[in-house]
C-alpha positions as CSV (number, residue, x, y, z in Angstrom):
1,M,-49.2,-22.1,-66.7
2,R,-47.1,-19.6,-65.4
3,D,-44.3,-20.4,-68.0
4,V,-46.9,-20.2,-70.6
5,L,-48.2,-16.7,-69.4
6,H,-44.5,-15.6,-69.1
7,S,-43.8,-16.7,-72.7
8,A,-46.8,-15.0,-73.9
9,T,-46.0,-11.9,-72.2
10,T,-42.1,-11.8,-73.4
11,V,-43.4,-12.5,-77.6
12,R,-46.1,-9.8,-76.8
13,S,-43.4,-7.3,-75.4
14,R,-40.8,-8.2,-78.3
15,V,-43.6,-7.7,-81.0
16,T,-44.7,-4.5,-79.6
17,E,-41.0,-3.1,-79.3
18,W,-40.6,-4.6,-83.2
19,M,-43.7,-2.6,-84.2
20,G,-42.4,0.4,-82.5
21,R,-38.9,0.3,-84.2
22,R,-40.9,-0.1,-87.6
23,L,-43.0,2.9,-87.0
24,L,-39.8,5.1,-85.8
25,A,-38.0,3.8,-89.0
26,R,-40.7,4.8,-91.3
27,L,-41.1,8.0,-89.7
28,S,-37.5,9.0,-89.8
29,R,-37.4,8.2,-93.4
30,T,-40.9,10.4,-94.1
31,G,-40.8,13.1,-91.4
32,F,-43.2,14.1,-89.0
33,D,-44.3,17.1,-87.1
34,L,-43.3,16.4,-83.6
35,E,-44.8,19.8,-82.1
36,S,-48.4,18.6,-83.4
37,S,-48.1,15.0,-83.0
38,W,-51.1,13.5,-81.0
39,F,-49.9,10.2,-80.5
40,V,-46.4,11.6,-78.7
41,P,-47.0,11.7,-74.9
42,S,-46.5,15.0,-73.3
43,R,-43.6,13.5,-70.9
44,V,-42.0,12.2,-73.9
45,M,-41.5,15.9,-75.3
46,A,-41.2,17.5,-71.7
47,P,-37.2,17.0,-71.9
48,L,-37.4,19.2,-74.9
49,R,-39.4,22.1,-73.9
50,R,-39.2,24.8,-71.7
51,N,-41.4,27.5,-69.8
52,G,-39.4,30.6,-70.7
53,L,-36.1,29.9,-68.9
54,D,-37.1,27.2,-66.7
55,P,-37.5,23.4,-67.2
56,V,-41.2,22.5,-67.7
57,P,-43.0,21.6,-64.3
58,E,-43.6,18.0,-65.8
59,L,-39.8,17.5,-65.7
60,A,-39.9,18.3,-61.9
61,R,-42.6,16.3,-61.1
62,M,-41.0,13.1,-63.0
63,H,-37.7,13.9,-60.9
64,A,-39.7,14.1,-57.7
65,A,-41.0,10.5,-58.2
66,G,-37.3,9.4,-58.9
67,P,-34.1,10.3,-60.7
68,I,-34.9,7.9,-63.6
69,T,-38.0,7.0,-65.3
70,R,-39.3,4.9,-68.3
71,L,-40.8,7.0,-70.9
72,P,-44.0,5.7,-72.6
73,L,-42.7,4.7,-76.1
74,P,-42.7,1.4,-77.9
75,V,-38.8,1.1,-77.5
76,T,-37.3,1.0,-74.0
77,V,-36.3,4.6,-73.3
78,W,-35.2,5.7,-69.7
79,L,-35.0,9.4,-68.9
80,V,-32.6,10.4,-66.2
81,T,-33.4,13.6,-64.3
82,G,-31.1,13.5,-61.1
83,Y,-27.8,14.9,-61.1
84,D,-25.8,12.1,-59.7
85,A,-27.8,9.5,-61.7
86,A,-27.0,11.5,-64.8
87,K,-23.1,12.1,-64.0
88,R,-23.3,8.1,-63.3
89,V,-24.2,7.6,-66.9
90,L,-22.3,10.4,-68.8
91,V,-19.1,9.0,-67.0
92,D,-19.5,5.2,-68.0
93,A,-18.6,4.8,-71.1
94,E,-18.0,1.2,-70.4
95,S,-21.8,0.3,-69.7
96,F,-23.1,3.0,-72.4
97,S,-22.5,3.4,-75.9
98,N,-22.7,6.7,-78.0
99,D,-22.3,5.0,-81.2
100,F,-24.7,6.1,-83.6
101,S,-24.8,2.7,-85.3
102,H,-26.8,1.4,-82.7
103,F,-29.7,3.7,-83.5
104,K,-29.4,2.7,-87.0
105,E,-29.4,-0.9,-86.1
106,L,-32.5,-0.2,-83.9
107,G,-34.0,1.3,-87.1
108,V,-34.8,4.6,-85.4
109,F,-32.6,6.7,-87.8
110,S,-31.7,6.0,-91.2
111,A,-29.7,9.2,-92.0
112,E,-26.0,9.4,-92.2
113,A,-24.1,9.1,-89.1
114,P,-23.2,12.4,-87.8
115,G,-19.5,11.5,-86.9
116,G,-17.1,13.2,-84.5
117,L,-16.5,12.9,-80.8
118,G,-20.3,12.7,-79.8
119,F,-21.1,9.7,-81.7
120,S,-17.9,7.6,-81.1
121,D,-16.6,5.2,-78.4
122,P,-13.5,4.4,-77.2
123,P,-10.8,3.5,-78.6
124,E,-12.3,5.4,-81.6
125,H,-13.3,8.3,-79.3
126,T,-9.9,8.0,-77.2
127,R,-7.9,8.6,-80.7
128,L,-9.8,11.2,-82.0
129,R,-10.3,13.4,-78.9
130,K,-6.3,12.6,-78.6
131,V,-6.0,14.6,-81.9
132,L,-8.0,17.7,-80.6
133,T,-7.1,18.2,-77.0
134,P,-3.8,19.9,-77.7
135,E,-5.7,22.5,-79.7
136,F,-8.0,23.2,-76.9
137,T,-5.9,24.0,-74.1
138,M,-6.2,27.4,-72.5
139,R,-2.9,28.3,-73.8
140,R,-3.7,27.7,-77.5
141,L,-7.1,29.1,-77.2
142,S,-5.7,32.5,-75.8
143,R,-4.8,33.3,-79.1
144,L,-8.3,33.5,-80.3
145,V,-8.8,36.4,-77.6
146,P,-8.1,39.3,-79.5
147,R,-9.9,38.1,-82.6
148,I,-13.0,37.3,-80.5
149,E,-12.7,40.7,-78.8
150,T,-12.5,42.4,-82.3
151,I,-15.5,40.3,-83.4
152,V,-17.5,41.2,-80.5
153,A,-16.7,45.2,-80.7
154,D,-17.2,45.0,-84.6
155,Q,-21.0,43.6,-84.0
156,L,-21.8,46.2,-81.0
157,D,-20.6,48.8,-83.8
158,I,-22.7,47.3,-86.4
159,M,-25.9,47.3,-83.8
160,S,-24.9,50.9,-82.5
161,M,-25.5,52.3,-86.2
162,K,-29.1,50.8,-86.6
163,D,-32.1,52.9,-86.2
164,G,-34.8,51.6,-83.6
165,P,-34.9,48.5,-81.8
166,V,-32.3,45.6,-83.2
167,D,-32.6,41.7,-83.0
168,L,-29.9,40.6,-80.7
169,V,-30.2,37.1,-81.7
170,E,-29.5,38.0,-85.3
171,D,-27.2,41.1,-84.9
172,F,-25.2,39.7,-82.0
173,A,-25.9,36.2,-80.8
174,L,-25.5,34.1,-83.8
175,P,-22.7,36.3,-85.6
176,V,-20.1,36.1,-82.5
177,P,-19.8,32.3,-82.2
178,A,-20.2,31.7,-85.7
179,L,-17.2,34.1,-86.8
180,T,-15.4,32.5,-84.1
181,I,-16.0,28.9,-85.3
182,C,-15.4,30.0,-88.9
183,E,-12.1,31.6,-87.7
184,L,-11.0,28.7,-85.6
185,L,-11.9,26.2,-88.5
186,G,-10.6,28.2,-91.4
187,V,-14.0,28.4,-93.2
188,P,-13.7,31.0,-96.1
189,A,-15.3,34.5,-95.3
190,S,-17.5,33.9,-98.7
191,E,-19.2,30.7,-97.1
192,R,-19.9,31.8,-93.7
193,E,-23.5,33.0,-94.1
194,E,-24.5,29.3,-95.3
195,F,-22.4,27.8,-92.9
196,Q,-24.5,29.4,-90.1
197,R,-27.7,28.8,-91.8
198,R,-27.0,24.8,-91.7
199,S,-25.5,24.9,-88.1
200,V,-28.7,26.4,-87.1
201,A,-31.2,24.2,-88.6
202,R,-29.8,21.2,-87.0
203,F,-31.0,21.9,-83.4
204,D,-34.7,23.1,-83.6
205,L,-37.0,20.0,-84.1
206,G,-40.1,22.2,-84.2
207,G,-40.8,21.1,-87.8
208,A,-40.2,17.7,-89.7
209,A,-38.5,15.4,-87.3
210,T,-35.7,14.7,-89.9
211,A,-34.8,18.2,-90.7
212,S,-32.2,18.7,-88.1
213,L,-30.4,15.3,-89.4
214,S,-30.7,16.4,-93.0
215,A,-29.1,19.4,-92.0
216,V,-26.1,17.4,-90.4
217,S,-25.9,15.4,-93.5
218,E,-25.5,18.6,-95.6
219,S,-22.7,19.7,-93.2
220,I,-20.7,16.7,-93.3
221,V,-21.1,16.9,-97.2
222,Y,-19.7,20.7,-96.9
223,F,-16.6,19.7,-94.3
224,R,-15.7,16.8,-96.8
225,E,-15.2,19.4,-99.4
226,L,-13.3,21.7,-97.1
227,V,-11.2,19.2,-96.0
228,R,-10.3,18.2,-99.7
229,A,-9.5,22.0,-100.3
230,Q,-7.3,22.0,-97.1
231,R,-5.4,18.9,-98.2
232,L,-4.4,20.9,-101.5
233,A,-3.5,24.1,-99.6
234,P,-3.7,23.8,-95.6
235,T,-4.6,27.4,-94.1
236,D,-3.8,28.6,-90.6
237,G,-7.2,27.3,-89.2
238,L,-7.8,24.4,-87.1
239,L,-8.6,22.0,-90.1
240,G,-5.3,23.1,-91.9
241,E,-3.7,22.6,-88.7
242,L,-5.0,19.0,-88.4
243,V,-4.2,18.3,-92.0
244,R,-0.7,19.4,-91.3
245,K,-0.1,17.3,-88.5
246,H,-2.4,14.3,-88.9
247,G,-3.4,14.2,-92.5
248,D,-2.0,10.8,-92.7
249,E,-3.8,9.1,-89.8
250,L,-7.2,10.8,-90.3
251,D,-9.2,10.4,-93.8
252,D,-11.4,12.9,-94.9
253,D,-14.6,11.5,-93.1
254,E,-13.0,11.8,-89.7
255,L,-11.7,15.3,-90.4
256,A,-15.2,16.3,-91.6
257,G,-16.7,14.7,-88.6
258,L,-14.5,16.3,-86.4
259,A,-15.4,19.6,-87.8
260,D,-18.9,19.1,-87.8
261,G,-18.8,18.2,-84.1
262,L,-16.9,21.3,-83.1
263,V,-20.1,23.2,-84.8
264,T,-22.5,20.9,-82.8
265,G,-20.6,22.0,-79.4
266,G,-19.4,25.2,-80.3
267,F,-21.8,27.5,-82.4
268,E,-25.7,27.4,-81.7
269,T,-25.0,26.3,-77.9
270,T,-22.8,29.6,-77.5
271,A,-25.6,31.5,-79.4
272,S,-28.4,30.6,-77.4
273,M,-26.2,31.3,-74.2
274,I,-25.4,34.8,-75.4
275,S,-29.2,35.7,-76.1
276,L,-30.4,33.8,-73.0
277,G,-27.9,35.2,-70.9
278,T,-28.3,38.7,-71.8
279,L,-32.7,38.1,-71.3
280,A,-31.9,36.7,-68.0
281,M,-29.9,39.8,-67.2
282,L,-32.4,42.3,-68.9
283,R,-35.0,40.9,-66.3
284,S,-32.5,41.5,-63.5
285,P,-30.6,44.9,-63.3
286,D,-28.8,43.4,-60.4
287,L,-27.1,40.7,-62.9
288,M,-26.3,43.2,-65.4
289,D,-24.4,45.1,-62.9
290,H,-22.7,42.1,-61.8
291,V,-21.5,41.3,-65.4
292,R,-19.9,44.6,-65.5
293,G,-17.6,43.6,-62.3
294,D,-14.2,42.4,-61.9
295,E,-12.9,39.2,-63.9
296,E,-13.8,36.8,-60.9
297,A,-17.1,38.3,-60.5
298,V,-18.0,37.7,-64.5
299,S,-16.4,34.1,-64.5
300,G,-18.6,33.3,-61.6
301,L,-21.9,34.3,-63.2
302,V,-20.9,33.0,-66.6
303,D,-21.0,29.5,-64.8
304,E,-24.0,30.0,-62.9
305,L,-25.9,31.0,-66.3
306,L,-24.4,28.0,-67.5
307,R,-26.2,25.9,-64.9
308,H,-29.3,27.7,-64.8
309,L,-29.9,27.8,-68.4
310,T,-28.5,24.7,-69.7
311,V,-29.3,25.4,-73.5
312,V,-28.2,21.7,-74.4
313,Q,-31.2,20.3,-72.7
314,V,-30.9,16.6,-73.4
315,A,-27.3,14.6,-73.5
316,F,-26.6,12.6,-76.8
317,L,-28.8,9.4,-76.3
318,R,-26.6,6.3,-74.8
319,V,-27.3,2.6,-75.6
320,A,-26.6,0.3,-72.7
321,R,-24.2,-2.1,-73.7
322,R,-25.2,-4.6,-70.7
323,D,-27.7,-5.0,-67.8
324,V,-26.9,-2.2,-65.2
325,D,-28.5,-0.6,-62.2
326,I,-29.1,3.3,-62.2
327,A,-30.2,4.6,-59.1
328,G,-32.0,1.1,-58.0
329,T,-33.4,0.8,-61.6
330,K,-32.4,-2.1,-64.0
331,V,-31.6,-1.2,-67.1
332,R,-30.8,-3.7,-69.7
333,A,-28.4,-4.3,-72.6
334,G,-30.1,-2.6,-75.8
335,D,-32.2,-0.1,-73.5
336,I,-31.8,3.7,-74.8
337,V,-30.9,6.2,-71.9
338,A,-31.4,10.0,-72.2
339,C,-30.1,12.6,-69.6
340,S,-32.1,15.6,-68.9
341,L,-29.1,18.1,-68.4
342,S,-31.6,20.9,-67.9
343,Q,-33.4,19.1,-64.9
344,A,-30.0,17.6,-63.3
345,N,-28.6,20.9,-63.2
346,R,-31.9,22.0,-61.1
347,D,-31.3,19.2,-58.8
348,P,-32.6,20.6,-55.4
349,S,-30.6,17.9,-53.4
350,V,-27.8,19.2,-55.1
351,Y,-28.4,23.0,-55.5
352,G,-30.3,25.4,-52.9
353,A,-32.9,27.3,-54.3
354,P,-32.2,25.9,-58.2
355,D,-34.4,27.8,-60.0
356,D,-32.6,31.1,-58.6
357,I,-29.5,32.9,-60.5
358,C,-27.3,33.1,-57.7
359,P,-24.0,34.9,-59.1
360,E,-22.1,34.0,-56.0
361,R,-22.9,30.4,-56.2
362,S,-20.4,27.8,-56.9
363,A,-22.1,26.1,-59.6
364,G,-19.5,23.2,-59.2
365,Q,-19.2,20.8,-61.6
366,H,-22.5,21.7,-63.4
367,L,-23.6,19.3,-66.4
368,A,-23.9,22.2,-69.1
369,F,-21.2,20.6,-71.1
370,G,-22.0,17.2,-70.1
371,Y,-19.4,15.2,-67.9
372,G,-17.0,12.5,-68.2
373,A,-15.1,11.5,-71.6
374,H,-17.6,13.2,-73.7
375,R,-17.7,16.8,-72.1
376,C,-17.9,19.1,-74.7
377,I,-14.2,19.7,-75.7
378,G,-15.0,23.5,-76.6
379,A,-16.2,24.2,-73.0
380,E,-13.5,26.8,-72.4
381,L,-13.8,28.4,-75.9
382,A,-17.6,28.8,-75.2
383,K,-16.8,30.2,-71.7
384,M,-14.1,32.6,-73.2
385,E,-16.9,34.0,-75.9
386,L,-19.1,34.5,-72.7
387,R,-16.7,36.2,-70.6
388,I,-15.9,38.6,-73.5
389,A,-19.3,38.9,-74.9
390,Y,-21.7,39.7,-71.9
391,P,-19.5,42.6,-70.2
392,A,-18.6,44.3,-73.5
393,L,-22.4,44.1,-74.3
394,A,-23.5,45.5,-71.0
395,K,-20.9,48.2,-70.7
396,R,-21.5,49.6,-74.3
397,F,-25.4,49.6,-74.0
398,P,-26.0,50.4,-70.1
399,R,-29.6,51.5,-70.8
400,M,-30.5,48.4,-73.2
401,R,-33.9,47.2,-72.5
402,L,-36.4,44.9,-73.9
403,A,-38.4,46.2,-77.0
404,V,-41.3,44.1,-76.8
405,E,-43.5,43.0,-73.9
406,P,-42.0,39.7,-72.4
407,G,-44.6,37.7,-73.4
408,A,-44.4,38.4,-77.2
409,L,-40.6,36.6,-77.0
410,S,-40.7,33.7,-79.4
411,F,-38.7,30.9,-78.1
412,R,-38.2,27.3,-79.8
413,K,-40.8,25.1,-78.8
414,L,-39.4,21.8,-79.1
415,S,-35.4,21.6,-79.4
416,I,-32.3,19.9,-78.2
417,V,-30.6,23.2,-78.1
418,Y,-33.0,25.6,-76.3
419,G,-33.0,29.2,-77.7
420,L,-34.7,32.5,-78.7
421,H,-35.8,33.0,-82.1
422,S,-35.0,36.6,-81.8
423,L,-34.7,39.0,-78.9
424,P,-35.6,42.4,-79.7
425,V,-33.8,45.1,-77.6
426,D,-34.1,48.6,-77.5
427,L,-30.3,49.8,-77.1
428,G,-30.9,53.1,-75.5
429,S,-28.0,55.7,-75.5
430,P,-25.0,53.5,-76.2
431,T,-21.4,54.6,-74.5
432,R,-18.6,55.4,-77.1
433,S,-17.1,52.4,-79.1
434,A,-13.4,51.4,-78.0
435,E,-12.0,52.9,-80.8
436,E,-13.9,56.6,-80.0
437,H,-12.6,56.3,-76.7
438,L,-8.9,56.1,-77.9
439,L,-9.5,59.3,-80.0
440,G,-10.7,60.9,-76.9
């Protein structure tokens, strides 16, 4: 009798999982509004939500019960909220796969694979990362510093010429990383506005759940065309450099995937950090004073803001290759594992007073950029942009303040990359521009 009951339970479990996959497959084709879907439990949505600048309390409650929790879904999905457990998953490429094809096999997504480093496994991931790594050393990136400083200064000048409040997201947070990544890749100036639109669309899940995947597909198509143009006439940008050095070993799809992966890791994430970090500093004048300090003080605050804000709320999903133990919980081969980076970076067993922004704190190996082989390859570029943007903004507009009541601010309700829709600020009386200072 016990064997019969066990067999019946196994069959029921498999049927339920199959039905769940069929439902997700249909929804991924037709689209649905996650924000208003009554059938999606709140704890499933918790990793994609925020309470202002903080993770929602439900995440902390889940973490208090243990560093890994099974989510109430028809397929087996585990949410990791503990810092050590998240590092364990992120670093273990042998036990966990990032390959996007797994999700198509499960019937969860039917869209075109995004490509790039984030959705590939060794040895393919190792081969592609080896191509990119030399281009993202501090020595190579340092050549971009003057250009980033010019981009920042130009945007500050544009803002200073506007009457009344300005939208810091539209006028500063988005253009700075957009122009930087376009400069890096070699995107033609005439196409940069459309490039920015596609890049923003992929991260907001507030509408149809497949809208972001559609934006990714559009982006891949665009980069394929750009790669073909670069093969005919390589420019000085990164894509042109890759075509010259590795054009014979990388096909168009691989180059397009690498470019799209850089957009994923280098545009909207940095834009969100600029706007949310500025909001945090506006709320605490001490932080604004701190960012006007020396280079070491600014660098420390940037890392602490990265930890505190963790704009990439959830790491790329992993699929377990084999049965594995995570913090005492058995995860079976084929299970999906999601790591809540925002909650892991607030783990009280690692960070004292984790909900406070402490500029003097040694943030250590925070997980804002992930960890292990899949750690964001553009992390140093992002930090370079923040170290330039924050002080320049604070020094140019020392009396800057919010132009609306804090409760009127509009945040993304449901997103992989958290951010503000807009940040209206009153700039006050700006200091003189860098050019005016030189002219006396």
